[in-house]
C-alpha positions in Angstrom: 28.5 -30.9 -22.5 25.5 -29.1 -23.6 22.8 -27.6 -21.1 19.4 -28.8 -22.5 17.0 -26.0 -23.8 14.2 -25.8 -21.1 10.4 -24.8 -22.2 8.2 -23.7 -20.0 4.4 -24.2 -20.8 2.3 -21.7 -20.0 -0.9 -22.6 -18.3 -3.8 -24.1 -20.4 -7.0 -23.5 -18.3 -8.5 -20.5 -18.5 -8.3 -20.3 -14.7 -4.5 -20.5 -15.3 -4.4 -17.8 -17.8 -6.4 -15.0 -15.8 -4.2 -16.4 -11.8 -0.8 -15.7 -14.0 -2.1 -12.4 -15.5 -3.3 -11.4 -12.0 -0.2 -12.4 -10.3 2.0 -10.8 -12.9 0.5 -7.6 -12.5 -1.2 -7.5 -8.4 0.9 -4.2 -7.2 -0.5 -2.4 -10.1 -3.9 -4.0 -9.7 -3.5 -2.7 -6.0 -2.5 0.6 -6.4 -5.5 1.4 -8.6 -8.1 -0.3 -5.8 -6.4 2.1 -3.5 -6.6 4.9 -6.3 -10.4 4.3 -6.1 -10.8 4.2 -2.8 -8.6 7.4 -2.0 -11.0 9.2 -5.1 -13.9 8.0 -3.3 -13.1 9.1 0.1 -12.8 12.5 -1.4 -16.0 12.9 -3.2 -18.3 11.5 -0.2 -16.3 12.7 2.5 -16.5 9.5 5.2 -15.2 9.3 9.0 -11.9 8.9 8.2 -11.3 7.0 11.2 -14.3 5.0 10.1 -12.7 4.1 7.0 -9.3 3.3 8.1 -11.1 0.8 10.6 -12.6 -1.1 7.7 -9.3 -0.8 5.5 -7.4 -2.8 8.8 -10.2 -4.9 8.9 -10.2 -5.9 5.6 -6.8 -6.2 5.0 -6.6 -8.5 8.2 -9.6 -10.6 6.2 -8.0 -10.7 3.5 -4.9 -12.1 4.6 -6.3 -14.6 6.7 -8.4 -15.5 3.9 -5.0 -15.9 1.2 -3.1 -18.6 3.9 -6.0 -20.6 3.8 -7.0 -20.8 0.7 -5.2 -22.6 -1.9 -3.3 -21.4 -4.9 -5.8 -19.6 -7.6 -7.9 -17.2 -8.7 -9.3 -16.5 -5.8 -6.0 -16.2 -3.6 -4.7 -13.9 -6.3 -7.8 -11.4 -5.8 -7.5 -11.7 -2.0 -3.9 -11.3 -2.3 -4.5 -7.7 -4.3 -7.2 -6.7 -2.5 -4.9 -6.9 0.7 -2.1 -5.3 -0.7 -4.9 -2.2 -1.7 -5.6 -2.1 1.7 -2.4 -1.8 3.1 -1.8 1.6 0.7 -4.6 2.8 1.9 -3.4 2.3 5.9 0.7 3.1 5.4 0.8 5.8 2.9 -1.0 8.4 5.0 0.8 7.2 8.1 3.7 7.9 6.9 2.6 11.4 4.9 1.4 12.0 8.7 5.0 11.3 9.8 6.7 13.0 7.4 4.8 16.5 8.6 5.3 15.7 12.1 9.1 15.4 11.5 9.2 18.6 9.2 7.5 20.6 11.7 9.6 19.4 14.1 13.0 20.3 12.0 11.3 23.6 11.0 10.8 24.1 15.1 14.5 23.0 15.7 15.7 25.4 13.1 13.8 28.4 14.5 14.8 27.8 18.3 18.6 27.7 16.5 18.1 30.3 14.4 16.8 32.6 17.4 19.8 31.6 19.9 22.4 32.4 17.3 20.4 36.2 16.8 20.3 36.4 20.8 23.9 35.4 20.6 25.1 38.2 18.4 23.1 40.6 19.8 25.2 43.1 21.6 
């Protein structure tokens, strides 16, 4: 016996279509939001500590709001903003950590080269 065909009907309301469109493009929209924030930061040069604090506060508020709001456009927007703020907070931390690791590796390599050079010196 053959399985019946399943036809998935899309949303019929405008809100449903907008919500589906937002859900399908969450990461892209959050990335655009984060990019706009970084460009604005580079242009206006506000306090980095203040901006990082605001990003963390906005991230927490959006996550709390998204967990309390039912499914729909508002929840999708809150999730997009939360992801964008997460990107703004996490990427500089990762870059900073990679710079620190790079410096540590460079120091270890230099120490190893000095030790090898001192050993070969007769």
